[in-house]
C-alpha positions, 0 to 999 in steps of 0.5 A: 746842977744845970743839965746841957742835954746835948745828946737830946738836942742833937736828935731833936736837931735832926728831926727838925731839919728832916721835917722842915725839909719835907714840910717845904717841899709839900706846901710848895705848890708846884714843887718837884714831884721828883724831890718828894719821890727821891725823899720817899723813894716811890712812885707817884702819879702827879695829880691834883689830888696827890699835890693837895696831900702833899701839902696837907702833909708838908704842913704837919711835917713843917709843925712837927719841925717847929715843935722840935726846934723849941724843944731844942731850946729848952728840953726840960720844959718841953718834955710834952713835946719830945713826948709827942714826937717820939709817940707820932714817930712810934706810930709811924715806925709801927704803921709802916710795919703793918702795911709794908707790903701795900705799900710796895704795891701801891707805890712801888717803893725799893723794900731796902729804902724803905725798911732803911726809913722805917728803921731809922724812925723807930730808931730816932724814936728810941734815942728821943726816950734814951735822952730826954729829959726825966721828970725828976731833972725837969722840975 
């Protein structure tokens, strides 16, 4: 019997939308920096270097968004993509925990907002772990 994988598709949809929106803001050469600041809640001094870094990050975000959309179509055949997204979100969550003090000092991000984002990264990773197709189901 073929599985519909509704739960993992919903989670991947959330990942796709979040990464595509963030990625588009990042790759636009003259995107309003205020949009990026709203998404991350920090204080950046705009410079050509920051714009360039946002473009690099934006390209990676768009790629994760595209991979997420691809995985929505057939989660069972996209297990490697799902595992890659789990790894990325877990790694970002761990980084955010380890470097929380530095981010607050350097970017002036509101701690509550920062921790909400961190929990969301890890919660999405856990949801993907729980809902991902199992190897037996994919075969």
